[in-house]
C-alpha positions as CSV (number, residue, x, y, z in Angstrom):
1,M,-70.7,-31.4,-2.9
2,N,-74.5,-31.8,-3.3
3,D,-75.5,-28.1,-3.1
4,K,-77.1,-27.2,-6.5
5,N,-76.2,-23.6,-5.9
6,K,-72.5,-24.4,-6.0
7,I,-70.7,-25.3,-9.3
8,R,-67.2,-26.6,-9.4
9,I,-64.8,-26.6,-12.4
10,L,-61.7,-28.7,-12.1
11,P,-59.1,-28.8,-14.8
12,L,-57.1,-32.1,-15.0
13,G,-55.2,-31.3,-18.1
14,G,-54.8,-28.7,-20.9
15,L,-53.7,-25.7,-18.8
16,G,-50.2,-24.4,-18.9
17,E,-49.6,-27.0,-21.7
18,I,-50.8,-28.1,-25.2
19,G,-52.5,-31.4,-25.1
20,K,-54.1,-33.9,-22.7
21,N,-57.2,-31.8,-22.4
22,M,-59.6,-32.8,-19.6
23,T,-62.0,-30.7,-17.5
24,V,-64.5,-31.8,-14.9
25,V,-67.7,-29.9,-14.3
26,E,-69.5,-30.6,-11.1
27,I,-73.1,-29.7,-10.6
28,G,-75.3,-30.7,-7.8
29,G,-73.1,-33.6,-6.8
30,D,-72.8,-35.1,-10.3
31,L,-69.7,-35.0,-12.4
32,A,-69.3,-34.4,-16.1
33,I,-66.0,-35.1,-17.8
34,V,-65.2,-32.8,-20.8
35,D,-62.8,-34.4,-23.2
36,A,-60.0,-36.9,-22.3
37,G,-57.0,-36.3,-24.5
38,V,-53.4,-37.3,-24.7
39,M,-50.2,-35.3,-24.9
40,F,-47.2,-36.6,-26.9
41,P,-44.0,-37.0,-24.9
42,E,-41.3,-34.2,-24.5
43,E,-37.7,-34.9,-25.4
44,D,-36.9,-35.5,-21.7
45,M,-39.3,-38.5,-21.6
46,P,-37.3,-41.2,-23.4
47,G,-39.4,-44.3,-24.2
48,V,-42.7,-42.8,-23.2
49,D,-45.4,-43.2,-25.9
50,L,-48.2,-41.1,-24.6
51,V,-49.0,-38.8,-21.6
52,I,-52.5,-38.9,-20.1
53,P,-54.2,-37.0,-17.3
54,D,-54.2,-38.4,-13.7
55,I,-57.7,-39.3,-13.0
56,T,-57.3,-40.4,-9.3
57,Y,-60.0,-37.9,-8.3
58,L,-62.5,-39.4,-10.8
59,V,-61.9,-42.9,-9.7
60,E,-62.4,-41.9,-6.1
61,N,-65.8,-40.3,-7.1
62,A,-66.7,-42.9,-9.7
63,S,-70.3,-43.2,-8.6
64,R,-70.9,-39.5,-9.3
65,V,-69.5,-39.5,-12.8
66,K,-72.4,-39.2,-15.3
67,G,-70.5,-39.4,-18.6
68,I,-67.6,-38.2,-20.9
69,F,-68.7,-35.3,-23.2
70,L,-66.5,-34.9,-26.2
71,T,-66.1,-31.7,-28.1
72,H,-64.3,-33.1,-31.2
73,G,-62.2,-36.0,-32.5
74,H,-58.6,-34.8,-32.2
75,E,-56.1,-36.9,-30.3
76,D,-55.5,-34.2,-27.6
77,H,-59.3,-34.5,-26.8
78,I,-60.2,-38.1,-27.3
79,G,-56.9,-40.0,-27.2
80,G,-57.1,-40.7,-23.5
81,V,-60.7,-41.9,-23.4
82,P,-59.8,-45.7,-23.6
83,Y,-57.6,-45.3,-20.6
84,V,-60.3,-43.6,-18.7
85,L,-62.8,-46.2,-19.7
86,R,-60.6,-49.0,-18.2
87,Q,-61.3,-47.5,-14.8
88,L,-64.8,-45.8,-15.3
89,N,-67.6,-47.5,-16.9
90,V,-69.6,-44.4,-18.0
91,P,-71.3,-43.4,-21.3
92,V,-69.5,-41.3,-23.9
93,Y,-71.4,-38.4,-25.6
94,G,-70.2,-37.0,-29.0
95,T,-71.1,-36.1,-32.5
96,K,-71.2,-38.8,-35.3
97,L,-67.7,-38.2,-36.6
98,T,-66.2,-37.9,-33.1
99,L,-67.6,-41.2,-32.0
100,A,-66.6,-42.9,-35.3
101,L,-63.0,-41.9,-34.7
102,L,-63.2,-42.9,-31.0
103,R,-64.7,-46.4,-32.0
104,V,-61.6,-47.3,-33.9
105,K,-59.6,-46.6,-30.7
106,L,-62.0,-48.6,-28.6
107,I,-61.7,-51.6,-30.9
108,E,-57.9,-51.5,-30.6
109,H,-58.2,-51.5,-26.8
110,G,-60.9,-54.2,-26.8
111,L,-63.5,-51.8,-25.3
112,E,-66.0,-51.4,-28.1
113,R,-68.6,-53.9,-26.7
114,S,-68.4,-52.7,-23.1
115,T,-68.7,-48.9,-23.9
116,E,-72.0,-47.1,-24.4
117,L,-71.7,-44.5,-27.1
118,R,-74.4,-41.9,-27.3
119,E,-74.5,-39.8,-30.4
120,I,-75.5,-36.1,-30.2
121,K,-75.6,-33.3,-32.6
122,A,-75.2,-29.5,-32.6
123,G,-78.5,-28.0,-31.2
124,D,-79.3,-30.8,-29.0
125,R,-79.8,-30.4,-25.2
126,I,-79.8,-33.3,-22.8
127,Q,-80.3,-33.9,-19.1
128,V,-78.1,-36.5,-17.3
129,G,-78.8,-36.5,-13.5
130,S,-78.0,-32.9,-12.4
131,I,-76.1,-32.3,-15.7
132,D,-78.1,-30.2,-18.2
133,V,-75.9,-29.6,-21.2
134,G,-76.4,-28.2,-24.7
135,F,-74.2,-28.5,-27.8
136,I,-73.3,-25.5,-30.1
137,H,-71.8,-25.9,-33.6
138,V,-68.3,-24.3,-34.1
139,N,-65.7,-24.4,-36.8
140,H,-62.3,-26.0,-36.4
141,S,-59.8,-28.0,-38.4
142,I,-62.0,-31.1,-38.2
143,A,-65.7,-31.5,-38.8
144,D,-68.4,-32.0,-36.3
145,V,-67.0,-29.8,-33.5
146,V,-69.3,-28.6,-30.7
147,A,-68.9,-26.2,-27.7
148,L,-70.8,-27.1,-24.6
149,A,-73.2,-25.0,-22.4
150,F,-73.9,-26.4,-19.0
151,H,-77.1,-24.8,-17.7
152,T,-77.0,-24.3,-13.9
153,P,-79.1,-22.3,-11.4
154,L,-76.3,-19.7,-11.3
155,G,-76.1,-19.3,-15.0
156,A,-74.5,-21.1,-17.9
157,I,-71.0,-22.6,-18.0
158,V,-69.9,-22.2,-21.6
159,Y,-67.0,-24.5,-22.6
160,C,-65.6,-23.5,-25.9
161,S,-62.6,-25.6,-26.6
162,D,-60.8,-25.6,-30.0
163,F,-62.8,-23.3,-32.3
164,K,-62.6,-20.3,-34.8
165,F,-65.3,-18.2,-36.5
166,D,-64.9,-19.2,-40.2
167,Q,-67.2,-17.0,-42.2
168,T,-66.7,-19.1,-45.3
169,P,-66.3,-22.6,-44.1
170,Y,-65.7,-25.4,-46.7
171,D,-69.0,-27.2,-45.7
172,G,-71.0,-23.9,-45.5
173,K,-71.8,-24.5,-41.9
174,V,-70.8,-21.3,-40.0
175,A,-70.5,-21.3,-36.2
176,D,-73.7,-20.8,-34.3
177,M,-73.1,-17.3,-33.0
178,Y,-76.7,-16.8,-32.3
179,A,-76.6,-19.5,-29.7
180,F,-73.7,-17.9,-27.9
181,A,-75.5,-14.5,-28.1
182,K,-78.6,-16.0,-26.7
183,L,-76.7,-17.5,-23.8
184,G,-75.2,-14.1,-23.2
185,K,-78.5,-12.5,-23.0
186,Q,-79.8,-15.2,-20.5
187,G,-76.7,-14.9,-18.4
188,V,-73.4,-16.7,-18.7
189,L,-71.8,-17.5,-15.3
190,C,-68.4,-18.5,-16.7
191,L,-66.8,-18.9,-20.1
192,L,-63.9,-21.2,-20.7
193,S,-62.3,-20.5,-24.1
194,D,-59.4,-21.7,-26.3
195,S,-56.2,-19.7,-25.8
196,T,-54.0,-21.3,-28.6
197,N,-53.9,-18.4,-30.8
198,A,-54.4,-15.7,-28.1
199,E,-51.0,-14.1,-29.0
200,R,-51.9,-13.6,-32.7
201,P,-53.8,-10.4,-33.7
202,G,-56.6,-10.4,-36.3
203,Y,-58.7,-13.1,-37.6
204,T,-57.8,-16.7,-38.7
205,A,-57.9,-17.3,-42.3
206,S,-60.7,-19.3,-43.8
207,E,-60.2,-23.0,-44.6
208,K,-61.6,-22.3,-48.0
209,S,-58.6,-20.1,-48.8
210,V,-56.4,-23.2,-48.7
211,G,-58.4,-24.8,-51.4
212,E,-57.8,-21.9,-53.7
213,T,-54.1,-22.3,-53.2
214,F,-54.2,-26.0,-53.9
215,K,-56.0,-25.2,-57.2
216,R,-53.2,-22.9,-58.2
217,I,-50.3,-25.2,-57.2
218,F,-51.9,-28.2,-58.8
219,S,-52.5,-26.4,-62.1
220,N,-48.8,-25.4,-62.3
221,A,-47.2,-28.6,-61.2
222,K,-45.7,-30.7,-63.9
223,G,-44.8,-34.0,-62.1
224,R,-46.2,-36.0,-59.2
225,I,-47.8,-34.1,-56.3
226,L,-47.6,-35.2,-52.7
227,V,-49.5,-33.4,-49.9
228,A,-48.6,-34.0,-46.3
229,T,-51.4,-32.8,-43.8
230,F,-53.1,-33.8,-40.5
231,A,-55.2,-36.9,-41.1
232,S,-58.1,-35.5,-39.1
233,N,-58.4,-32.4,-41.3
234,I,-61.3,-33.9,-43.5
235,H,-62.1,-30.5,-45.2
236,R,-58.4,-30.1,-46.2
237,I,-58.4,-33.6,-47.6
238,Q,-61.6,-33.0,-49.5
239,Q,-60.0,-29.9,-51.0
240,I,-57.0,-31.9,-52.1
241,F,-59.4,-34.3,-53.9
242,D,-61.3,-31.5,-55.4
243,A,-58.1,-29.9,-56.8
244,A,-56.9,-33.3,-58.1
245,V,-60.2,-34.0,-59.9
246,R,-60.1,-30.5,-61.4
247,E,-56.7,-31.3,-63.0
248,G,-57.7,-34.9,-64.0
249,R,-55.5,-36.6,-61.5
250,Y,-55.8,-39.8,-59.5
251,V,-55.3,-39.8,-55.7
252,S,-53.7,-42.4,-53.5
253,V,-53.5,-42.3,-49.7
254,T,-50.8,-43.5,-47.5
255,G,-50.1,-43.5,-43.7
256,R,-52.1,-45.7,-41.3
257,S,-54.0,-42.8,-39.7
258,M,-54.7,-41.2,-43.0
259,I,-56.1,-44.4,-44.6
260,R,-58.3,-45.0,-41.5
261,V,-59.7,-41.4,-41.5
262,V,-60.5,-41.4,-45.2
263,E,-62.3,-44.7,-44.8
264,V,-64.3,-43.5,-41.9
265,A,-65.1,-40.1,-43.3
266,T,-66.1,-41.5,-46.6
267,E,-68.4,-44.1,-45.0
268,L,-70.2,-41.5,-42.9
269,G,-70.6,-39.1,-45.8
270,Y,-68.1,-36.3,-44.7
271,L,-65.8,-37.0,-47.6
272,H,-67.1,-37.1,-51.2
273,I,-64.7,-38.8,-53.6
274,P,-65.9,-39.2,-57.3
275,E,-65.8,-42.8,-58.4
276,G,-62.5,-43.9,-59.9
277,T,-60.5,-41.0,-58.4
278,L,-59.1,-42.9,-55.4
279,V,-56.6,-45.6,-56.4
280,D,-54.4,-48.1,-54.5
281,L,-50.7,-47.4,-54.3
282,D,-50.2,-50.6,-56.3
283,R,-51.5,-48.8,-59.4
284,L,-49.1,-45.8,-59.2
285,D,-46.5,-47.5,-61.3
286,K,-49.0,-48.0,-64.0
287,L,-49.9,-44.2,-64.2
288,S,-47.7,-41.3,-65.3
289,K,-46.4,-39.0,-62.6
290,E,-48.4,-36.1,-64.2
291,Q,-51.6,-38.1,-63.4
292,T,-51.1,-38.7,-59.7
293,V,-51.5,-37.1,-56.2
294,I,-50.5,-38.8,-53.0
295,I,-52.0,-37.6,-49.7
296,T,-49.8,-38.6,-46.8
297,T,-49.2,-38.3,-43.0
298,G,-45.9,-37.0,-41.7
299,S,-46.4,-33.2,-41.8
300,Q,-44.9,-32.9,-38.2
301,G,-41.6,-34.8,-39.2
302,E,-42.6,-37.8,-37.2
303,P,-39.7,-40.4,-37.8
304,M,-42.1,-43.4,-38.6
305,A,-44.7,-41.4,-40.6
306,A,-45.0,-42.0,-44.4
307,L,-43.5,-38.7,-45.5
308,S,-40.4,-39.3,-43.4
309,R,-39.8,-42.7,-44.7
310,M,-40.3,-41.4,-48.3
311,A,-37.7,-38.7,-47.7
312,M,-35.2,-41.2,-46.2
313,A,-35.8,-43.7,-49.1
314,E,-37.3,-46.2,-46.6
315,H,-40.9,-46.3,-47.9
316,N,-41.6,-49.7,-49.5
317,R,-43.8,-48.2,-52.3
318,I,-42.9,-44.5,-52.9
319,A,-39.5,-42.9,-53.5
320,I,-39.1,-39.1,-53.9
321,A,-37.9,-38.2,-57.3
322,P,-36.7,-35.0,-59.1
323,G,-39.7,-33.2,-60.3
324,D,-42.0,-34.2,-57.5
325,T,-43.9,-31.3,-55.8
326,V,-44.3,-31.9,-52.1
327,I,-46.7,-29.6,-50.3
328,I,-46.5,-29.6,-46.4
329,S,-50.0,-28.4,-45.5
330,A,-49.5,-27.9,-41.8
331,S,-47.5,-25.6,-39.4
332,P,-45.1,-27.3,-37.0
333,I,-46.4,-28.0,-33.5
334,P,-44.1,-26.2,-31.0
335,G,-41.2,-28.6,-30.5
336,N,-41.5,-30.3,-33.9
337,E,-39.6,-27.4,-35.8
338,K,-36.2,-29.2,-36.0
339,A,-37.9,-32.5,-37.2
340,V,-40.0,-30.8,-39.9
341,G,-36.8,-28.9,-41.0
342,R,-34.8,-32.1,-41.3
343,I,-37.5,-33.7,-43.6
344,I,-37.7,-30.5,-45.7
345,N,-33.9,-30.5,-46.2
346,Q,-34.0,-34.2,-47.2
347,L,-36.8,-33.7,-49.7
348,F,-34.9,-30.9,-51.4
349,K,-31.8,-33.1,-51.5
350,E,-33.9,-35.7,-53.3
351,G,-34.7,-33.2,-55.9
352,A,-38.3,-32.4,-54.9
353,N,-39.9,-28.9,-55.1
354,V,-41.1,-28.5,-51.6
355,V,-43.9,-25.9,-50.8
356,Y,-43.9,-25.3,-47.0
357,E,-43.8,-21.5,-46.4
358,P,-46.8,-20.3,-44.3
359,H,-47.2,-17.1,-46.4
360,L,-48.0,-19.2,-49.4
361,G,-51.5,-20.0,-48.0
362,I,-51.1,-23.8,-47.9
363,H,-52.3,-24.0,-44.3
364,T,-54.5,-22.1,-41.9
365,S,-55.0,-22.6,-38.2
366,G,-58.2,-24.2,-36.7
367,H,-57.9,-21.9,-33.6
368,A,-59.4,-18.5,-33.1
369,Q,-57.2,-15.4,-33.1
370,Q,-57.6,-12.3,-30.9
371,E,-60.5,-10.7,-32.7
372,E,-62.5,-13.9,-32.7
373,L,-61.6,-14.5,-29.1
374,K,-63.0,-11.1,-28.3
375,L,-66.0,-11.6,-30.3
376,L,-66.9,-14.7,-28.3
377,L,-66.4,-12.8,-25.1
378,N,-68.7,-10.1,-26.3
379,L,-71.3,-12.5,-27.4
380,C,-71.4,-14.4,-24.2
381,K,-70.8,-11.5,-21.7
382,P,-69.5,-13.9,-19.0
383,R,-69.5,-12.9,-15.4
384,Y,-66.4,-14.8,-14.9
385,F,-63.7,-16.0,-17.4
386,I,-61.2,-18.9,-17.4
387,P,-58.8,-19.2,-20.3
388,I,-58.0,-22.8,-21.2
389,H,-56.1,-24.9,-23.8
390,G,-52.7,-23.2,-24.0
391,E,-49.4,-22.6,-22.3
392,H,-49.2,-20.1,-19.4
393,R,-48.2,-17.1,-21.6
394,M,-51.2,-17.8,-23.8
395,L,-53.5,-17.9,-20.9
396,L,-52.2,-14.6,-19.6
397,K,-52.6,-13.0,-23.0
398,H,-56.2,-14.4,-23.3
399,A,-56.9,-12.9,-19.9
400,E,-55.8,-9.5,-21.1
401,L,-58.2,-9.8,-24.0
402,A,-61.0,-10.6,-21.7
403,E,-60.2,-7.7,-19.4
404,A,-60.3,-5.4,-22.6
405,T,-63.8,-6.5,-23.4
406,G,-65.1,-5.6,-20.0
407,V,-64.7,-8.7,-17.7
408,P,-63.4,-7.3,-14.4
409,K,-59.8,-8.4,-13.6
410,E,-60.9,-10.0,-10.3
411,N,-63.4,-12.2,-12.2
412,I,-60.7,-13.7,-14.4
413,V,-59.2,-16.9,-13.1
414,I,-55.9,-18.3,-14.5
415,G,-56.3,-21.9,-13.4
416,E,-53.9,-24.6,-12.7
417,I,-54.2,-28.4,-13.2
418,G,-55.7,-29.9,-10.0
419,L,-57.1,-26.7,-8.5
420,P,-60.9,-26.7,-8.3
421,V,-62.7,-23.3,-9.0
422,E,-66.0,-23.1,-7.1
423,F,-68.8,-20.8,-8.0
424,S,-71.6,-19.8,-5.6
425,A,-74.0,-16.9,-5.0
426,E,-71.3,-15.3,-2.9
427,G,-68.7,-15.4,-5.7
428,V,-65.7,-17.6,-6.8
429,Q,-63.2,-19.5,-4.7
430,V,-60.2,-21.6,-5.6
431,K,-60.4,-24.7,-3.4
432,E,-57.8,-27.2,-2.2
433,R,-55.7,-29.0,-4.8
434,V,-56.8,-32.6,-5.7
435,A,-54.6,-35.5,-7.0
436,S,-53.6,-34.6,-10.5
437,G,-50.7,-34.6,-13.0
438,Q,-49.3,-36.7,-15.7
439,V,-49.5,-40.5,-16.2
440,F,-47.1,-42.1,-18.7
441,V,-48.1,-44.7,-21.1
442,D,-45.2,-47.0,-22.2
443,G,-46.1,-49.9,-24.4
444,L,-48.8,-51.8,-22.6
445,G,-47.9,-50.2,-19.2
446,V,-50.0,-47.3,-17.8
447,G,-48.5,-45.5,-14.9
448,D,-45.7,-48.0,-14.2
449,V,-43.2,-45.5,-15.6
450,G,-42.6,-42.7,-13.2
451,N,-40.1,-39.9,-12.6
452,I,-37.4,-42.3,-11.1
453,V,-37.6,-44.5,-14.2
454,L,-37.3,-41.5,-16.5
455,R,-34.4,-40.1,-14.5
456,D,-32.6,-43.5,-15.0
457,R,-33.4,-43.5,-18.7
458,R,-32.0,-40.0,-19.1
459,Q,-28.9,-40.9,-17.2
460,L,-28.5,-44.0,-19.5
461,S,-29.0,-41.8,-22.6
462,T,-26.3,-39.3,-21.6
463,D,-23.7,-41.1,-19.7
464,G,-24.3,-44.8,-20.3
465,I,-24.0,-47.8,-17.8
466,M,-21.2,-49.7,-16.2
467,I,-22.1,-53.1,-14.7
468,V,-19.9,-54.7,-12.1
469,V,-20.4,-58.5,-11.6
470,V,-19.0,-60.3,-8.6
471,T,-19.4,-64.0,-7.5
472,M,-19.2,-64.6,-3.7
473,N,-19.2,-67.8,-1.6
474,K,-22.3,-67.7,0.5
475,K,-20.7,-69.6,3.5
476,T,-17.2,-68.0,3.6
477,G,-18.3,-64.5,2.4
478,K,-15.3,-64.4,0.1
479,V,-15.0,-63.3,-3.5
480,V,-14.9,-66.4,-5.7
481,A,-14.8,-64.7,-9.2
482,G,-14.6,-61.1,-10.4
483,P,-15.2,-58.4,-10.2
484,D,-15.9,-58.3,-14.0
485,V,-16.7,-55.0,-15.6
486,V,-19.0,-54.4,-18.5
487,S,-19.6,-51.0,-20.2
488,R,-22.4,-49.9,-22.5
489,G,-22.9,-46.4,-23.8
490,F,-19.9,-45.1,-21.7
491,V,-16.7,-45.9,-23.5
492,Y,-15.6,-48.2,-26.3
493,V,-13.8,-51.0,-24.3
494,R,-11.1,-51.9,-26.8
495,E,-9.9,-48.3,-26.9
496,S,-10.1,-47.9,-23.1
497,E,-8.6,-51.0,-21.8
498,V,-6.5,-49.1,-19.1
499,L,-9.6,-47.3,-17.8
500,M,-11.5,-50.6,-17.6
501,D,-8.7,-52.4,-15.8
502,E,-8.4,-49.6,-13.3
503,A,-12.1,-49.5,-12.8
504,R,-11.9,-53.3,-12.0
505,D,-9.2,-52.5,-9.5
506,K,-11.3,-49.9,-7.8
507,A,-14.3,-52.2,-7.6
508,R,-12.0,-54.9,-6.0
509,E,-10.6,-52.4,-3.5
510,A,-14.1,-51.4,-2.4
511,L,-15.1,-55.0,-1.9
512,E,-11.8,-55.9,0.0
513,S,-12.3,-53.0,2.3
514,C,-15.8,-53.9,3.3
515,L,-14.9,-57.6,3.7
516,A,-11.9,-56.7,5.8
517,A,-14.3,-54.9,8.2
518,N,-16.5,-58.1,8.3
519,N,-19.2,-56.1,6.5
520,T,-20.9,-58.7,4.2
521,D,-24.3,-56.8,3.8
522,W,-25.1,-56.8,0.1
523,G,-26.4,-53.3,0.3
524,A,-23.2,-52.0,1.9
525,L,-21.0,-53.9,-0.6
526,K,-22.9,-52.5,-3.6
527,G,-22.9,-49.1,-2.2
528,A,-19.2,-49.1,-1.6
529,V,-18.4,-50.4,-5.1
530,R,-20.8,-47.7,-6.6
531,D,-19.3,-44.8,-4.6
532,N,-15.7,-45.8,-5.2
533,L,-16.1,-46.4,-9.0
534,S,-18.3,-43.2,-9.3
535,R,-15.4,-41.0,-7.8
536,Y,-12.9,-42.7,-9.9
537,L,-14.7,-42.4,-13.2
538,W,-15.5,-38.7,-12.6
539,E,-11.9,-37.9,-11.8
540,K,-10.8,-39.7,-15.0
541,T,-13.6,-38.8,-17.5
542,K,-15.8,-36.1,-15.9
543,R,-18.8,-38.4,-16.6
544,R,-21.2,-40.1,-14.4
545,P,-22.5,-43.3,-16.0
546,M,-25.0,-45.5,-14.2
547,I,-23.1,-48.0,-12.0
548,L,-24.9,-51.2,-11.5
549,P,-23.2,-53.7,-9.1
550,I,-24.5,-57.4,-9.3
551,I,-23.5,-59.9,-6.6
552,M,-24.2,-63.6,-7.3
553,E,-23.9,-66.2,-4.5
554,I,-22.8,-69.8,-4.8
């Protein structure tokens, strides 16, 4: 598509789901990738480490891709960048902190030297081929966040991913509402806006209010204080340090991602720690508990995170003790509620005073609620509107807000991953679906685990496996040894000897039946064993273990 008067928006992730955000903006034949995030696996994805967007369309159009433009440094927006760069050699644009966090990932993937990182800042406007894009400062739960404004002959495409309008941000940098209003006056063709909190009325509380809560809790706590929060929330971490310094306490940091972010943020000047306040974990034993604060990962109940290991008495340095105050300064991501609940219960069992209730003011969201979403809509006055970044019900609720602010219902597009939305002087059209979906990352493998493998893993996890081993003479086609039956995750063999003996007989019957009919085809033999055993085991146990026949020739 080389027509400059046609603009196409292609979502490749982040619609109808939380995570793996990626959107392609196509102007005059050139493609701009906005964000490249990951999504963490669901419960029905055993063994999968990460889920990333399918970028087949981008690989097929690699010569037209002008760059990756990042809004901020959260995993669901930058975590997939290294996987994209393995297939596309394009520059990456982002703010100082965003690129610093990305650089750590590129080093881990061995891509730092081959990747061109181009730093931008809020207020900049750059031209790359047909892509003319400006960057607008917004607030969120991480520093250095920008919205994007793509300037086109038909009007601006405003992409406002994770954001909120914080009137009293910790760093004093309020969102640039004037820039949005200016764009609205000039003419916004389409607004794409964060839908995470579209179901919540009112305004999101200021990050600064959390700092006041920390001061109150710290002043009343008698023993050691542990605070679990998101490693990327630098302003939250700064306020923890501020409260600790106010009470004369020393601070230690644990958790790999927390240590890394504190180092990067301090080096870049986003985090200001008075000299002598930050101490190594090794020094904790030499300090009284009334003098210490520990900042840790694990606010989402992750099994291997530092807080979880402390709660289970598996941390090599820190053990929860009666009198400790543990603050969980985060709200559970949907799906993590049970894991967080388990950790809270375990912390209470260890004698800690756990502060976790949302109404206590220990956490605030980084996403705009309904009144802020309507404010952005009124500032931009878009001709068209596409809600992004949320599950389907959130997108629909956001669409209702847009309609309430005056956007015509027919100009609101509820997008789907893989469906391009094309704008022209004649209006808007949803074009034919392109290759899209999920790609699973499992260890070092990317894309080699698919739905069939996941189906097998789910079956193994629910019903186990039974392996049938037979040795056959290659020349005569007769059974020399076996069948031997091995079971794992199905029944305990010693307590089910009769069942296993009968299973062995059923496998032998299937083999003898095939061989009597002169059918020595391996596929047929395996199929007969599998079918016969499956019927028998279902009759006896009402379970369907995976049955794996193995034939060895001699």
